[in-house]
N, C-alpha and C positions, 0 to 999 in steps of 0.2 A: 768493820763497819759499826756505826753506832746502833746498838740493838734497840734503842728507844724510838727509832724512826723507820719508816718504810724506805724502800730503795727503788729508784727508777733507772733502768738501763736505756741509754739513748745511743743509737748508731748515727753516724754522720754528725757528730756533736762538735766538731771543731769550728764550725761557722754556720752562717745562714739560719734556717729555721731550727736546726738541731741545737745550735748554740743558744738561741732565744728560748727554746723550750727548757734547756738546762737551767737557765737563769730563773725561770718560773718555778720549776721544781725545787730549786735551791731556796728560793724565797719562802716556800711553804715547808721548808725543813725536811725535804726528802734527801736521803743519801743518794749518791750518784755513781753509776758506772758509765763512763764516757768512752765511746769507741769511735775511732776514725783512723785513717791512714797516717795522718800527720802527728807523730808523737810529740815533737816540741810544742806545737800549738795546743795539743791536749793538756800538756803540763801547765801552760799559761792559763788556760781556762780553769783548770782544777784549782790552781793557787788563788785565782781571783775569787772563785766561789767559796772556797774554804775560808778565806780571810773575811769576806763580806757576810757570810751566813753561818759560819761555824759548823758546817756539815762535813761528813766524810765523803771523799771522792776517790774512786779508783779509776785510773786511766789504763786503757788497753789499746795500744797502737796496733791496728790490724786491718788488712785489706780484705774486706768481705767478698770481694770479687774472686778470691781464690776458692777452689772447690771444697777444701776441708775447713775453711775458716769458721763457718757457723758452728759445726760440732766442736771445734777447738775452743771457741768463745764460751759455749755452754759448759764445757768441761772445766774451763778455768774458773768460772764463777762458782761451779759446784764444789771444786776443790777448796776454794776460799770460804766456803760456807755462806755465800751471799744468796739470800732469798730475794728474787726479783719480783716486786709487786706490780711494777709498771714497765711494760716493754714498749719502747718507741722505735719502730722500724722505719727510720727516716733516711738512711743512706740510699743513694741512687744517683744515676747520672744519665745524660742523654747525648746522642751524637746526631748531627744533622747531615743531610745529603741524600742523594739517591741510593737506594739499597745496592744497586749494581756496582756502585763506586765505593761502598763502605768496606773497610778492612774487616776480615773475618773476626779478628780479635775484638773489634768494637761491637759487632753483632753479639758475639758470645758474652762479652763483658756486661753489656746492658741486661741481658737475660739472666746472667748469673747473679748480679748484684740486685737488680730491681725486683726480680721474681723468685729465683731459686733460694738465695740467702734469706730473703724475707719469709718464704714458706718454711724453711728449715728452722729458723729461729722461733717462729710462731709455734711450730709443732713441739720443739724441744722445751720451751719455757711454759707451754700450756699445761703439760702434765703436772708439774709442781703446783701451779695455780689451782688446778682442779682439786688436787689433794687438800689444799687449804681452803677451798670454796671461796676464793677471793683473788682478784687480779684484774688488771686492765691492760689491753693491748691497743696500740695505735699503729695502723699501717698507713704510711703516707703514700697516697697515689697522686692524682693530679686531675684537673679538669680535662686533661688529655685523655682520660679514661673513657670519656663519653662519646668519642668519635674517632674515625680513622685519621691518621696523620701523615699524609704525603710529605716527603723530605725529612721526616723523623719517624718512619714507619715502625721500627723496632721499639723505640721508646714509648710511643703511644700504645702499642700492643701490650707492652709489659704493664703499663698502668691500668689498662682495661682488665688484665689478669688480676691485678691487686684488688681492684674494685669487686670483681665477681667473687674472688676467693674470700675476701673479708666479709661481704654480705652473707655468703653461705655459712661460714663458720660462726658468725654472730647469731644466726638462727639456730645452729646446732647447740650453742652454749646457753640458750635461754633457760633461766632458772638455776644455773650452776653457781652463780656468784661471780662469774668471769664475763667481762664485756669486751667486745671488739669494735673499734671505731675506725672506719675508713675515712681518712682526711684527704680532701681533694682541693689543694690550693690552685689558683690560676697563676699567671705570671707574677713572680716574686723577685724582689731585688736581692740577689745572692750571687755567688760565684758560678751558679749553675749555667747561666746564659753564656758566660765566657768559655767554659769548658765545652759546652754543647755547640758553640759557634753560632749562636742565634742572637747575639747582641744587636745586629743590624736588621733583624726581622721586623716585619710590620707589628708583630705582637708586642715587642719591647719598644720600638720607635714610635708607634702611632697609638696603639691601644693603651699602653701604660701598664705599670706593675705596682703591687702592694708592697709595703715594707715587710721585712721578715719578722719584725717585732709584732706588728699587728696580726699577721697571719698566725704566728705562734700563739698569741693570746686567744684567738678564736679557736684554734685547735685544742688548746689546753682546757678551755671551758667545755668543749664538746666531749673530750675524753672523760672529764670528771663527771659529766652529767650522763654518761653512758650512751651517747648517741651512736647509732650505727653508721650514719653517713653525715659528713659535715663539709660544707663548701663555704669558705670565707669570702665575704664581699658579695653585695647584691648583684653586681654586674657578672661575676663569675657564676653565681647561682642561676641567673637568667639565661646565660649562654648554655650552661649544662642542661637546663630543663628544655630549652627551645629546640635542641637538636633531636629530641624525641619526636617532634611533630613535623620536621622538615624532610623532604626527600633525601635519601641516603647519598645520591650523587651530588646533590647541592651541598650537603654538609661536608662531604669530602673535598669538593672544589673550594669552598670557603676556607676550610682548614689549610689547604695548600696555599691559598692567597695570603693568609695571615702569616704563614711560615716563611714566605719569600722575603728576600733581603731588599731593603730600600736604601736610598741615599740619605 
């Protein structure tokens, strides 16, 4: 890696918000470590960013849903002598449907990727950052973190975990030179909705979604300014704030209504 520049590690970097964040870091001359399941797509992204910005890019095709993946990723970057200055825990997925009908592997997979891998990567890369008294971590949650989510119960719960976890360690790290930003996008136009099976939900059909480019730009600014919590878009911010004042049963009922499929 180019020793004259800092390095950002981005998970879920092959598309959507992760890809848009990679472009922003590359624009500002950060070297990159890009992680995703799709090796061929990562190679395409890496070549695009190398040619356009002249940076160094290392690609690591890896399924972070596997139990040993997070420690393996850390060990690989350590062996390569890569100092990660920016850790972007963006990888995650959701699955829709009643919990009683959801395959066990889908339940476990969401918890493993959205919560467990994120926690382990944060813990592993945090120690070197503290030794250098410098570093930034972004944990990508969702506006789903602010309320229960019938028909996507596990996904919503994992994002609530990410929010609580991130805010807690952000407080622990005050004065250390390391910051933690919990980034909570609302509905965003990516491949997420197709994989989760929510393309026909009211959320995407009626409420609308932001572009991944705009969401990434908001997140990037929040990370660089050291914000603990960032919610892109006024509408998303308003929804997240309003649930604090509404009766819990009403919040849950509205959440279910938004998740239901429409013609």
